[in-house]
N, C-alpha and C positions, 0 to 999 in steps of 0.2 A: 513542450511536454502536454500530454494529457491529464486529464483529472487524475484517473487510476495512476499512472506514473509517476505524478508529482505524489500524492499520496503514500505511495508504496517507498519513495526516496524519503518521506517523512518519517515512516513508520521504523525504517532501518536506521534511521540517524535515534529515534528514540529507542528504539532496542539497544543500539551501541553504547547509548549514555547509560543505560540502567533505567531508565524512566518508563517504567510499566504504567504507570499512568496515563501520562501522554500518550504510550501506544496504544493503550484501549481506547482512549478519546479518539485516535485517528481512524481506528479500524471501524470503532460505531459509526463516526461521520461517514468515512467510505461507504460503510454497507447500508446506509441511512440514504446517502445523497446519489448512490448509483441508480437507484432503479433496478435493480437486477437481484436475481436471488443470491444468496449467500453463497452457492456453490459457484456459481458464474464470476462473484465478484473476486472470491479468492483465487481462481483460474487465474483472472484477468491480472491479479494484482502479482501472482507467482510467475506469469510469462513476462510482466513487467521488470520483476528482480533478475530474471534470468536477462533480459536485455540491457540492463544496467549494469550487471556483473561482467559481460561482454563488452560493454563501453558501446551497444548500440542504442544508443537513446532515440 
């Protein structure tokens, strides 16, 4: 998996566990380390989440 896919999976796990603090940390780290705009990062994470839901890792 690439960075965005890894972070998306970690974000999903944190949210499913109800750990909003961890989810915020993951999202913040992803935004800071991606080097892209907020919109582009969220778009990439959304695409990664769709692939993960359909098993297309």
